[in-house]
Each structure stands twice: as C-alpha cells, then as structure tokens.
C-alpha positions as CSV (number, residue, x, y, z in Angstrom):
1,M,9.8,58.4,-45.4
2,L,5.9,58.9,-46.0
3,D,6.3,62.8,-46.2
4,S,8.8,61.7,-49.5
5,L,6.2,59.5,-51.1
6,L,3.5,62.4,-50.2
7,L,5.7,64.9,-51.9
8,F,6.2,62.1,-54.8
9,I,2.6,62.3,-55.2
10,E,2.0,65.7,-55.0
11,S,4.5,66.4,-57.9
12,F,2.2,64.6,-60.5
13,K,-0.6,67.9,-59.7
14,I,-2.7,65.2,-57.5
15,D,-5.1,67.2,-55.2
16,P,-4.2,67.0,-51.1
17,S,-7.1,65.4,-50.1
18,V,-6.4,62.6,-52.3
19,A,-2.9,62.2,-52.2
20,K,-2.8,61.8,-48.6
21,P,-5.1,58.9,-48.7
22,L,-3.2,57.6,-51.3
23,A,0.1,57.9,-49.9
24,T,-1.3,56.0,-47.0
25,L,-2.7,53.2,-49.1
26,I,0.4,52.6,-50.6
27,A,2.4,52.8,-47.7
28,I,0.0,49.8,-46.2
29,L,0.7,47.8,-49.0
30,V,4.6,48.1,-49.0
31,S,4.3,46.8,-45.6
32,F,1.9,44.1,-45.8
33,L,4.4,43.2,-49.2
34,L,7.3,43.7,-46.8
35,I,5.9,41.3,-43.9
36,W,5.0,39.1,-46.4
37,I,8.3,38.7,-47.6
38,V,9.5,38.2,-44.3
39,E,7.0,35.4,-43.4
40,V,7.8,33.5,-46.8
41,I,11.7,33.9,-45.5
42,L,10.7,32.6,-42.2
43,K,8.6,29.9,-43.4
44,N,10.3,28.7,-46.6
45,V,14.0,28.8,-45.5
46,L,14.4,29.0,-41.6
47,L,11.6,26.5,-40.8
48,R,12.8,24.3,-43.5
49,F,16.4,23.9,-42.3
50,I,15.1,24.1,-38.8
51,H,13.2,20.6,-39.4
52,R,15.9,19.3,-41.6
53,F,18.3,20.2,-38.7
54,A,15.8,18.4,-36.4
55,S,15.2,15.3,-38.3
56,K,19.1,14.4,-38.7
57,T,19.7,14.5,-35.0
58,A,19.6,11.9,-32.0
59,T,17.8,13.5,-29.3
60,R,14.2,13.3,-29.4
61,F,12.9,16.9,-27.8
62,D,13.7,18.8,-31.1
63,D,11.4,16.4,-33.1
64,L,8.6,17.0,-30.6
65,L,8.8,21.1,-30.7
66,V,9.0,20.4,-34.5
67,K,5.6,18.1,-34.4
68,H,3.8,20.2,-32.3
69,N,4.6,22.9,-34.5
70,V,6.8,25.5,-31.3
71,F,8.8,27.0,-34.4
72,V,6.1,27.8,-36.6
73,W,4.2,29.6,-33.6
74,V,7.7,31.7,-32.9
75,A,7.9,32.2,-36.6
76,R,4.5,33.5,-36.3
77,M,5.3,36.1,-33.8
78,V,7.3,38.3,-35.9
79,P,4.3,39.7,-38.1
80,P,2.7,41.2,-35.5
81,V,5.8,42.8,-34.2
82,L,6.6,44.3,-37.5
83,A,3.4,45.8,-37.8
84,Y,3.2,47.4,-34.5
85,R,6.1,48.7,-35.2
86,M,4.9,50.1,-38.5
87,A,1.5,51.3,-37.9
88,K,2.6,54.5,-36.1
89,P,5.0,56.1,-39.2
90,V,2.2,54.3,-42.0
91,L,-0.6,56.4,-40.4
92,Q,1.0,59.2,-39.2
93,F,-1.9,61.3,-41.1
94,Y,-4.7,59.3,-39.3
95,P,-3.3,59.3,-35.6
96,D,-6.2,58.7,-34.3
97,A,-6.3,55.2,-36.1
98,V,-3.2,54.0,-34.3
99,P,-4.3,52.8,-31.3
100,L,-6.9,50.8,-32.8
101,V,-4.4,49.1,-34.9
102,H,-2.6,48.7,-32.1
103,D,-5.0,47.1,-30.0
104,V,-5.8,44.8,-33.0
105,L,-2.1,43.6,-33.1
106,V,-1.7,42.9,-29.4
107,I,-4.7,40.9,-29.5
108,L,-3.2,38.9,-32.3
109,F,0.0,38.8,-30.8
110,A,-1.6,37.8,-27.3
111,F,-3.3,34.8,-29.2
112,V,0.0,33.6,-30.7
113,V,1.6,34.1,-27.5
114,I,-1.0,31.5,-26.0
115,M,-1.2,28.6,-28.8
116,L,2.9,29.2,-28.4
117,L,2.8,28.2,-24.9
118,L,0.0,25.6,-25.3
119,S,2.3,23.8,-28.1
120,A,4.9,23.9,-25.7
121,L,3.6,22.3,-23.0
122,D,2.1,19.4,-25.2
123,V,5.9,19.2,-26.0
124,V,7.0,18.9,-22.2
125,Y,3.7,16.4,-21.5
126,E,5.1,14.4,-24.5
127,F,8.5,14.4,-24.0
128,F,7.8,13.6,-20.2
129,G,5.1,11.2,-20.7
130,S,7.6,8.9,-21.6
131,H,10.5,9.3,-19.3
132,P,11.4,7.6,-16.2
133,I,10.2,11.1,-14.3
134,G,6.5,10.9,-15.9
135,K,5.9,7.7,-13.8
136,K,6.7,9.6,-10.9
137,L,4.8,12.6,-11.4
138,P,0.9,13.1,-13.2
139,I,2.6,15.5,-15.6
140,K,-0.7,15.8,-17.7
141,S,-2.3,16.9,-14.5
142,I,0.6,19.8,-14.4
143,V,0.3,20.5,-17.7
144,Q,-3.2,21.4,-17.5
145,V,-2.5,23.6,-14.9
146,F,-0.5,25.6,-16.5
147,K,-2.6,25.6,-19.6
148,T,-5.2,27.0,-17.8
149,I,-3.2,29.5,-16.4
150,G,-1.9,30.8,-19.7
151,V,-5.5,30.9,-21.4
152,F,-6.7,32.8,-18.2
153,V,-4.0,35.7,-18.3
154,G,-4.3,35.9,-22.4
155,L,-8.3,36.6,-21.9
156,I,-7.5,38.8,-19.1
157,I,-5.2,40.8,-21.1
158,V,-7.2,40.3,-25.0
159,I,-10.5,42.0,-22.6
160,S,-8.1,44.6,-21.4
161,R,-7.2,45.5,-24.9
162,L,-11.2,45.4,-25.6
163,M,-12.3,47.5,-23.3
164,G,-9.4,50.2,-23.1
165,Q,-8.4,49.3,-19.4
166,S,-5.3,48.3,-17.9
167,P,-4.9,44.2,-17.5
168,V,-4.2,44.9,-13.5
169,V,-7.6,46.7,-13.4
170,F,-9.4,43.3,-14.3
171,F,-6.7,41.3,-11.8
172,S,-7.7,43.3,-8.8
173,G,-11.5,43.1,-9.9
174,I,-11.4,39.4,-9.3
175,G,-11.8,39.4,-6.0
176,A,-15.2,40.6,-6.2
177,F,-16.4,37.6,-8.3
178,T,-15.1,35.1,-6.4
179,A,-18.0,34.0,-4.8
180,V,-20.2,34.2,-8.0
181,L,-16.8,31.8,-9.5
182,L,-17.0,29.1,-6.6
183,L,-20.4,28.8,-7.2
184,I,-20.6,28.3,-10.5
185,F,-17.5,26.6,-11.3
186,K,-17.4,24.6,-7.9
187,D,-16.7,21.2,-9.5
188,S,-14.1,22.3,-11.8
189,I,-12.1,24.5,-8.6
190,L,-12.4,21.4,-6.6
191,G,-11.3,19.2,-9.2
192,L,-8.3,21.6,-9.9
193,V,-7.4,21.6,-6.0
194,A,-8.0,17.9,-6.1
195,G,-5.5,17.5,-9.0
196,V,-3.0,19.9,-7.8
197,Q,-2.9,17.9,-4.1
198,L,-2.7,15.0,-6.0
199,S,0.4,16.1,-8.1
200,T,2.1,17.4,-5.6
201,N,1.8,14.6,-2.9
202,D,2.7,12.2,-5.2
203,L,-0.5,10.4,-4.3
204,V,-1.5,8.5,-7.8
205,R,0.4,7.7,-11.0
206,I,-0.5,6.5,-14.2
207,G,0.0,2.4,-13.7
208,D,-1.0,2.9,-10.3
209,W,-3.8,0.0,-8.9
210,I,-6.1,1.9,-7.1
211,T,-9.7,0.4,-5.0
212,M,-12.5,2.7,-4.4
213,P,-15.2,-0.2,-4.0
214,K,-18.4,2.5,-3.8
215,Y,-17.3,3.4,-7.2
216,G,-16.7,0.6,-8.5
217,A,-12.8,1.3,-9.5
218,D,-10.5,-1.7,-8.9
219,G,-7.4,-1.5,-11.4
220,D,-5.0,0.3,-13.4
221,V,-4.6,4.3,-13.3
222,I,-4.2,4.9,-17.1
223,D,-5.1,8.6,-17.2
224,I,-4.7,12.0,-14.6
225,S,-6.3,14.8,-16.1
226,L,-6.4,18.2,-14.1
227,V,-10.3,16.9,-12.7
228,T,-10.5,13.6,-13.4
229,V,-8.5,10.1,-12.8
230,S,-9.2,7.4,-15.2
231,V,-9.0,3.6,-14.0
232,Q,-9.1,0.5,-16.4
233,N,-10.4,-2.4,-13.9
234,F,-9.5,-5.4,-14.2
235,D,-12.3,-6.5,-16.6
236,K,-11.5,-4.0,-18.9
237,T,-13.9,-1.7,-18.0
238,I,-13.2,1.9,-17.4
239,V,-14.3,3.6,-14.4
240,V,-13.9,8.0,-14.5
241,L,-13.6,9.2,-11.1
242,P,-13.8,13.0,-10.2
243,A,-10.2,13.9,-8.8
244,Y,-11.7,15.3,-6.0
245,T,-13.8,12.2,-4.6
246,L,-9.9,10.5,-4.4
247,I,-9.1,13.5,-2.0
248,S,-12.7,13.5,0.1
249,E,-13.2,10.2,0.4
250,G,-10.0,8.4,0.2
251,F,-8.6,5.5,-1.7
252,K,-6.4,2.3,-1.5
253,N,-3.2,2.7,-3.7
254,W,-1.3,-0.7,-4.3
255,R,1.9,1.2,-5.1
256,G,3.5,0.5,-1.7
257,M,2.8,-3.4,-2.0
258,Q,4.0,-3.3,-6.1
259,E,7.5,-1.7,-4.8
260,S,8.0,-3.8,-2.1
261,D,9.9,-6.9,-1.8
262,G,6.7,-9.2,-1.6
263,R,2.7,-9.5,-1.4
264,R,1.2,-10.6,1.5
265,I,-0.9,-13.7,2.0
266,K,-3.2,-13.2,4.7
267,R,-5.7,-16.6,4.8
268,S,-7.6,-17.8,7.0
269,F,-9.4,-21.4,7.9
270,N,-11.5,-22.7,11.3
271,I,-10.6,-25.8,12.7
272,D,-13.4,-27.8,14.4
273,M,-12.2,-27.0,17.7
274,Q,-13.5,-30.9,19.0
275,S,-10.9,-32.3,16.8
276,I,-7.9,-30.3,18.9
277,R,-6.6,-33.2,21.6
278,F,-3.3,-34.2,23.0
279,L,-0.4,-35.4,21.0
280,D,-1.1,-39.6,22.4
281,D,1.9,-42.4,21.6
282,D,0.3,-43.1,17.8
283,L,0.0,-40.0,16.6
284,A,3.1,-38.9,17.8
285,K,4.9,-42.3,16.1
286,K,3.0,-41.5,12.8
287,I,4.5,-37.7,12.4
288,E,7.9,-38.8,13.5
289,N,8.8,-38.9,9.8
290,V,7.7,-35.7,8.8
291,Q,10.9,-34.1,7.3
292,L,9.9,-30.8,8.1
293,L,8.9,-31.6,12.1
294,K,12.0,-33.8,12.6
295,S,13.6,-30.8,14.5
296,Y,11.1,-29.3,16.5
297,L,9.9,-32.6,17.5
298,Q,13.1,-33.3,18.7
299,E,13.8,-29.5,20.7
300,R,10.0,-29.2,21.7
301,R,10.2,-32.8,23.5
302,Q,13.0,-32.1,25.4
303,E,12.2,-28.5,26.5
304,I,8.4,-30.2,27.5
305,E,10.8,-33.0,29.2
306,N,12.9,-30.6,31.1
307,Y,9.8,-28.5,32.5
308,N,7.7,-31.2,34.0
309,R,11.2,-32.6,35.6
310,A,11.8,-29.2,36.6
311,V,8.1,-28.8,38.2
312,M,7.9,-32.9,39.2
313,V,4.9,-33.0,37.3
314,D,2.4,-36.4,38.2
315,E,3.0,-37.9,35.0
316,N,-0.9,-40.1,36.0
317,S,-2.7,-37.3,34.5
318,P,-2.3,-35.4,31.1
319,V,-3.5,-32.6,32.3
320,N,-1.1,-32.1,34.7
321,G,2.1,-30.2,33.3
322,R,2.4,-29.5,29.6
323,R,1.9,-31.7,26.8
324,M,2.1,-31.7,22.8
325,T,-1.5,-31.1,21.0
326,N,-1.8,-32.4,17.4
327,L,-3.0,-28.4,16.9
328,G,0.0,-26.8,18.0
329,T,2.2,-29.8,15.9
330,F,0.1,-28.8,13.2
331,R,0.8,-25.5,13.8
332,A,4.3,-25.6,13.7
333,Y,4.3,-27.9,10.4
334,L,2.2,-25.7,8.5
335,E,5.3,-22.7,9.6
336,A,8.0,-24.9,8.9
337,Y,6.4,-25.9,4.8
338,V,5.3,-22.3,4.3
339,R,9.0,-21.3,5.4
340,S,10.2,-24.1,2.6
341,M,8.2,-22.6,0.2
342,T,10.8,-21.0,-2.9
343,K,7.9,-18.8,-3.7
344,I,7.8,-17.5,-0.1
345,N,9.9,-14.5,0.6
346,S,11.4,-16.1,4.1
347,D,13.4,-12.5,4.6
348,M,9.6,-10.6,5.1
349,M,7.2,-11.8,8.1
350,I,5.8,-15.5,8.1
351,M,3.2,-16.6,11.3
352,I,0.8,-19.1,11.5
353,R,-1.6,-17.4,14.6
354,Y,-4.6,-18.6,15.9
355,L,-7.4,-15.6,15.8
356,Q,-10.5,-15.0,17.9
357,P,-12.4,-18.7,18.1
358,D,-16.6,-18.5,17.6
359,A,-19.5,-20.5,16.9
360,F,-17.4,-21.4,13.9
361,G,-14.3,-23.0,15.4
362,L,-11.0,-21.8,15.8
363,P,-9.7,-19.5,13.0
364,C,-6.2,-20.3,12.2
365,E,-4.6,-17.4,10.0
366,V,-1.8,-17.7,7.7
367,Y,0.4,-14.3,7.1
368,C,3.6,-14.7,4.5
369,F,4.4,-12.7,1.6
370,T,5.0,-13.9,-1.9
371,R,8.1,-13.0,-4.0
372,T,5.8,-12.3,-6.7
373,K,3.2,-9.1,-7.3
374,D,1.9,-10.7,-10.5
375,W,-1.8,-11.0,-9.6
376,A,-2.2,-14.6,-11.2
377,A,1.1,-16.2,-9.6
378,Y,0.1,-14.7,-6.5
379,E,-3.4,-16.3,-6.6
380,A,-1.6,-19.3,-7.6
381,I,0.8,-19.7,-4.5
382,Q,-2.1,-18.7,-2.3
383,A,-4.1,-21.6,-3.3
384,D,-1.4,-24.4,-3.2
385,I,-1.3,-23.2,0.3
386,M,-5.0,-23.5,0.6
387,D,-5.0,-27.0,-0.9
388,H,-2.4,-28.1,1.2
389,I,-3.1,-27.0,4.4
390,F,-6.9,-29.1,3.6
391,A,-5.0,-32.3,2.5
392,V,-3.0,-32.3,5.3
393,L,-5.0,-31.5,8.4
394,P,-6.8,-35.2,8.7
395,F,-2.6,-36.8,8.9
396,F,-3.0,-34.6,12.2
397,E,-6.3,-35.9,13.2
398,L,-7.8,-32.1,12.8
399,R,-11.2,-31.6,10.9
400,A,-12.0,-28.4,9.3
401,Y,-14.9,-26.8,10.4
402,Q,-17.8,-26.6,7.8
403,L,-21.3,-25.9,8.5
404,E,-23.6,-29.0,7.8
405,G,-26.2,-27.9,5.5
406,A,-25.5,-24.6,4.7
407,V,-26.4,-23.0,1.4
408,V,-24.4,-20.4,-0.6
409,P,-26.6,-17.2,-1.2
410,P,-27.1,-16.1,-4.8
411,S,-25.5,-12.9,-4.0
412,A,-22.0,-15.0,-2.9
413,V,-22.0,-16.5,-6.8
414,K,-19.7,-14.5,-8.8
415,E,-19.7,-14.0,-12.3
C-alpha cells in the first residue's frame, strides 16, 4: 500500500529523497485518522449503547461497570493495538523507528490495562461491599492486594520495555534486592502480610466490635485496608491501627458474643461474713412467703431432715448435722430470681457461686446471659439485678461488705 502511494507521489516528478518522507507522513496521518474514526465510533456509538442498556437493566453490576469506566478503558485498548499493527507497514521505509514506536505503544497499552484492572477491582469492591459476603470477608484488603500485584507487574513490564530487557530478567533479579526491600518497606510488608492473614483467616470484619486497650481501641471496625484497621470507639473517636499489631499483639473480638444467643453477665459483690448464720425459726418463718423459695424450702428441709434422721444427729446443738443458712437460702433465691427474669436466656448457663473469701468479705458472683446483645439494654438488665440484690440482702439478714472510711481515688473517677 505504501509502495503504491510512493509511486503516486513520484508521478508528480517529486525527488525520491522527498517522496519517501512525504509518503510516510501521509501514511501516518491516514493511520491517525483511521484510529480516530474507530475511537469516535467506540465512544459515541458503542459506549452510549452500553450505557443506555445498563441503565435499563435491573442488575446493579453493569451500572457499577459504567460508573467506574470499565467499558471506557476497554475501548481505550483498541487504539494502541491498531497502532501497533500499523506501525510496521507505515514505517517500512524507516525500520529502525519501528521498535521505538512498538515500545511506546506497549507502555501505553500496559498503562491502559493497569487502569482497566484497577477499575474492575473497584467494581468488585463496591459490589461485594454491600453484598452479604462482604460482611464476612474484608473485601477491601483482598482488592488492595490484587491492585498492588497488578501495578507491580505493570511497572516491571514498562521498565523492561524501556530498558530493552525481558520482564523475566527483572522478576528473576528481584531476589537479589529482597534484603534491601525488606529493610526499606518493612512496615508496608508487615502490614501486607498481616492484612492477608486477617483476610484469609476471617479474624476481623467490618462491623466487628474489637478492643485493644493498649491503643485505646474499643469500638466497631469501620474500615479494613491492606495495612491499617480503623476502629470507631463508642465516644465516636477513631483509632487507626496498623494491621500487623492485631496479629502480633492480639485483640479481643466480640463477634462471637454478637452471634451467640446471649451476652454474659459476670458480676460479683462482697458479703460481710459476720452476717452469715444458720437459719433460725424467725427468719425461716419470714421467708416462707417468698414465692420463688417455696419449692426450694420444701425440698431442702425434707432432704436435711432425712439426712439428720439417717445419721441420728443430736439436735441439742445446731452445729450437729446439716442446717440451712441465710446465705445458702439467699443464693437459692437469687438463682431462682435470675431464672424468672424474661430478659435472661434460661437456655444458657445460670449460676450463682462463691469466690475465694478475703479481707473484704465473701465474693458472690452472678453468672448468666441476657437475651439481648444491645449494650444499653444489657447494662440496664445488669443494673436491675444488682439493684435487687442490694435491696433484698437485709431481708435475709445479710450485709454487703463496705470498707468504712474508704476514699475513692481520683483516678477511679471516669468522665
């Protein structure tokens, strides 16, 4: 084709030294014109048709492809490919220029492919970010890993073309610079590895409640990137944690509680041991009208009577045999009271137990689970139980231990 054009130009008695550059210039202009026409057709016809089609469909995925210009970058791949195919015949009179033009077009094509990859990954992130699977997997970290790999490979290809070397040479030579890379990009590499571990092991998700007291983090995860995890505390402050700190130092994730059937209450209070005594007739008569204790009192008395009769206990001394105490009766009452609360999950463990006594009395612990996991409702239920405990203790002639003359240190006063 170029030979025919050259013969046509030479027919006008133009010098051959001028005819060749002129023919080449005309061929270049015609090539640019053809590429421009193809680009206009793609942009004003095909892309508009795709955009209109996507706007009329009910699916969201094609709308995201349009939003992030995926089809635009696909269309932009065509001009470099056409130019690459045209370069050799158009520049047949200047073959030394063909490799340079090819290198430039390869670099341009690599840039377009990288941008296409980044746009496609943005579509994946936004699509799965609102999908149920996005709540189980840190999609952002996974997308950023692929973005990093894609950009890295693209840069290697570009550099290799600029230096006239095969990309395989650069990939094989990376091992020699590993030590330097580890030293310079230590934090980034640690974050990258930790981000992959967090993603693949499903250790943390967006929306999880995590706590890391050392870094002042106690709230919901609002963002998981490749190297950082952002936590919004309950006071609305935001803490940004390096991802590798979650792996190296550990953290508490409350997801298990949130996905379970209840949230645990584990509160203890101290009883003055000097108020503990056997159940006498007056106190026994007073608690007989407690509805939650009627079945317990009946069964317990029968059990003790049968035991004492079997071992022939001397009733003249209260320390002989088995006797009911005000503390044991109170413990039975408290367990029955907790079980009777509709807001407590009776299908999970309910336990009232004594801890190791010390100089501050006998610790008594309430262990149960609320049906709700909401923080405010949980605290209200917990407060109701503790309110009732301290109000009912005197009824069983028990006293809560309280250190007389104690002064609350300023550090214990919270805002």
